FILO-447988 format. One line per field, with one value per residue (C-alpha): z, y, x; residue in one letter. Coordinates in Angstrom, 2 decimals. Layout:
pz = [Z, ...] .
py = [Y, ...] .
px = [X, ...] .
type = [A, ...] .
END
This chain:
pz = [0.00, -0.97, 1.72, 1.86, 5.10, 5.88, 8.95, 6.76, 4.34, 7.19, 8.48, 5.04, 4.75, 8.22, 7.15, 4.00, 5.77, 8.63, 6.48, 5.95, 9.70, 10.65, 10.05, 8.71, 5.63, 4.84, 5.31, 3.01, 0.33, 0.53, 0.07, -2.96, -4.60, -3.90, -5.46, -8.55, -8.97, -8.61, -11.10, -13.60, -13.39, -13.84, -16.98, -18.57, -17.86, -20.12, -22.99, -22.81, -22.40, -24.18, -23.09, -25.82, -27.17, -26.35, -29.25, -29.96, -31.03, -27.54, -24.47, -20.95, -20.53, -23.55, -25.74, -29.36, -30.02, -33.09, -35.12, -36.45, -33.04, -31.09, -28.37, -24.73, -23.19, -26.44, -27.56, -31.22, -32.57, -35.72, -38.26, -38.37, -41.30, -41.20, -43.05, -41.01, -43.93, -43.91, -46.57, -49.75, -50.68, -54.35, -55.37, -58.77, -60.87, -62.16, -65.90, -67.58, -68.44, -72.07, -74.28, -76.07, -79.77, -82.01, -84.22, -87.16, -86.72, -86.81, -89.89, -91.73, -90.81, -92.24, -95.46, -95.89, -95.45, -98.09, -100.56, -99.72, -100.57, -103.76, -106.49, -109.23, -111.99, -114.20, -111.50, -111.79, -108.85, -109.55, -109.67, -106.35, -104.80, -105.99, -103.98, -100.85, -101.12, -99.34, -96.24, -96.16, -95.07, -97.88, -96.40, -96.21, -99.64, -101.08, -99.45, -100.84, -104.37, -104.42, -103.62, -106.41, -105.78, -106.97, -103.85, -101.52, -100.17, -99.02, -101.24, -98.76, -95.23, -93.01, -89.83, -88.11, -86.89, -83.17, -81.09, -79.55, -77.91, -78.30, -77.39, -78.37, -81.55, -82.40, -82.51, -83.06, -84.91, -85.72, -88.95, -90.01, -93.67, -95.37, -95.21, -92.44, -89.63, -90.28, -87.55, -88.65, -87.06, -87.56, -86.63, -86.74, -89.47, -90.80, -93.18, -90.40, -89.38, -91.75, -91.85, -91.23, -91.40, -91.32, -90.34, -89.91, -86.43, -84.20] .
py = [0.00, 3.37, 5.72, 8.77, 10.60, 12.63, 10.40, 7.34, 8.92, 10.00, 6.45, 5.20, 7.83, 6.91, 3.28, 4.18, 6.46, 4.05, 1.03, 1.77, 2.10, -1.25, -3.13, -2.63, -4.66, -2.30, 0.72, -0.70, -1.54, 2.00, 3.56, 1.35, 2.24, 5.96, 5.80, 4.04, 6.73, 9.58, 7.97, 7.34, 10.93, 12.17, 10.04, 10.82, 14.57, 15.60, 13.49, 15.04, 18.64, 19.17, 22.24, 24.89, 24.81, 27.91, 30.27, 30.17, 33.81, 34.92, 35.27, 34.34, 37.73, 37.14, 39.75, 38.96, 38.53, 39.63, 36.53, 38.29, 39.52, 37.53, 35.22, 36.10, 35.24, 35.87, 39.01, 40.06, 41.61, 43.75, 43.01, 45.71, 48.08, 49.63, 48.02, 46.74, 47.02, 49.79, 52.48, 51.87, 54.71, 55.04, 56.31, 57.74, 55.29, 56.32, 56.77, 53.85, 54.50, 55.39, 52.42, 52.12, 52.89, 49.85, 49.73, 48.82, 52.05, 54.15, 52.28, 52.88, 56.58, 56.89, 55.03, 57.18, 60.37, 59.29, 58.58, 61.90, 63.98, 61.95, 64.06, 65.01, 67.32, 65.71, 63.34, 62.89, 62.67, 59.01, 58.19, 59.97, 58.12, 54.78, 55.41, 56.34, 53.53, 50.73, 52.95, 54.81, 53.84, 53.57, 56.40, 58.83, 57.85, 59.02, 62.43, 62.76, 62.26, 65.97, 67.08, 68.27, 66.82, 70.10, 71.76, 69.52, 71.80, 69.15, 67.13, 64.85, 63.41, 64.77, 62.69, 59.63, 59.40, 59.88, 59.08, 61.90, 59.59, 55.99, 53.49, 49.87, 50.90, 54.41, 56.30, 60.01, 60.41, 63.41, 63.22, 66.03, 67.05, 69.73, 72.24, 71.28, 68.73, 66.32, 65.05, 61.69, 59.60, 55.91, 53.39, 49.63, 48.17, 44.71, 45.15, 46.36, 49.83, 52.60, 56.44, 57.87, 61.61, 64.19, 67.83, 70.22, 69.89, 72.94] .
px = [0.00, 1.52, 2.76, 0.51, 1.59, 4.72, 5.32, 5.44, 7.93, 10.18, 10.30, 11.34, 14.10, 15.42, 15.66, 17.57, 20.07, 20.46, 21.15, 24.89, 25.38, 23.86, 27.13, 30.70, 29.72, 26.83, 29.13, 31.82, 29.26, 27.85, 31.29, 32.06, 28.74, 29.32, 32.83, 31.48, 28.81, 31.35, 33.77, 30.99, 29.80, 33.36, 33.81, 30.45, 30.43, 33.45, 32.08, 28.63, 29.84, 33.24, 35.07, 35.77, 39.32, 41.38, 42.07, 45.84, 45.67, 44.67, 46.84, 45.92, 44.18, 41.92, 43.60, 44.45, 48.14, 50.03, 51.01, 54.10, 55.26, 57.85, 56.50, 56.84, 60.14, 62.06, 63.76, 63.93, 67.09, 67.18, 69.91, 72.60, 72.22, 75.65, 78.51, 81.42, 83.83, 86.34, 85.80, 87.70, 89.99, 90.80, 94.18, 94.99, 96.88, 100.23, 100.54, 102.26, 105.90, 106.55, 107.32, 110.60, 110.20, 110.15, 113.27, 111.03, 109.06, 112.24, 113.49, 110.18, 110.32, 113.84, 112.92, 109.80, 111.88, 114.39, 111.56, 109.89, 113.00, 113.73, 112.07, 114.54, 113.35, 110.76, 109.47, 105.71, 103.34, 102.64, 106.38, 106.84, 103.86, 105.19, 108.38, 106.32, 103.77, 105.76, 106.11, 102.74, 99.22, 96.67, 94.59, 97.48, 98.78, 95.45, 95.95, 99.50, 98.12, 97.26, 100.84, 103.14, 106.66, 108.18, 106.70, 108.72, 111.51, 114.02, 116.32, 118.11, 117.90, 120.67, 120.35, 118.98, 115.38, 114.69, 111.63, 109.58, 107.02, 106.03, 103.33, 102.84, 100.99, 102.23, 105.51, 106.18, 109.48, 111.69, 113.72, 116.06, 116.47, 118.53, 115.61, 113.22, 112.81, 109.96, 107.66, 106.27, 103.50, 104.21, 101.50, 101.03, 98.82, 98.04, 100.99, 103.35, 104.55, 103.51, 103.67, 100.17, 101.01, 103.77, 104.19, 107.07, 108.54, 108.78] .
type = [M, P, I, R, T, N, R, G, R, A, A, V, Y, R, R, L, W, G, W, P, L, R, S, P, R, H, F, T, T, T, L, V, L, L, A, V, V, I, I, G, V, G, I, L, L, P, E, S, E, P, L, P, E, P, D, P, R, T, T, G, S, G, Q, L, T, N, P, G, A, P, T, S, G, T, R, A, F, A, A, P, T, T, S, T, H, A, P, V, T, S, F, P, Q, A, A, P, P, P, A, A, P, A, P, E, A, L, A, I, A, E, S, W, G, K, A, W, V, D, H, P, D, G, T, T, T, Q, Q, W, L, D, K, L, K, P, F, T, T, D, E, Y, L, G, Q, L, A, S, V, D, P, R, M, V, P, S, S, K, V, T, G, K, P, S, S, I, S, A, T, A, S, S, V, E, V, K, L, P, T, D, K, I, V, L, R, L, T, V, I, T, T, A, A, G, W, R, V, A, S, Y, T, E, A, D] .
END
């Protein structure tokens, strides 16, 4: 018959609470059942209500962190912008020493001078050019075609050629004659050393 009064319910509750205290066996059984219930609740509760995962972009205070900023506990160092190399000082290079004149250049200058002064009466321009051709560049020989041999003042070479200045490919030569001193420019060509121009020396 169901219990309908508060006095009857209280009696039932007293029996339930008093059961563990009736004997050591009842007390031990009650503790084991209580431990099983607590463990089961502890296992089932995380599975039923998973905790939200922490946002890796937030710190412990809940503030957003800068992904590009260094983490706490580390110190960022900027790369040095100044050069550690000593400044390079440039010094003016000395001019190369003058080259010794090639003996072939001096010999060509002397041969050209002897052909230049060789213009006896009646010599035509073409005859005069034929004598100069072996020692003259083709370009300069074309310019000499307009010269009349009778206008050449000298008639003989009176001394040896001497170098005024020289490089590996060009030599300035002085050559004395009986009237004037010639200044010849002798250069290297595919055919060898040749006279490229002449003027009267100072």
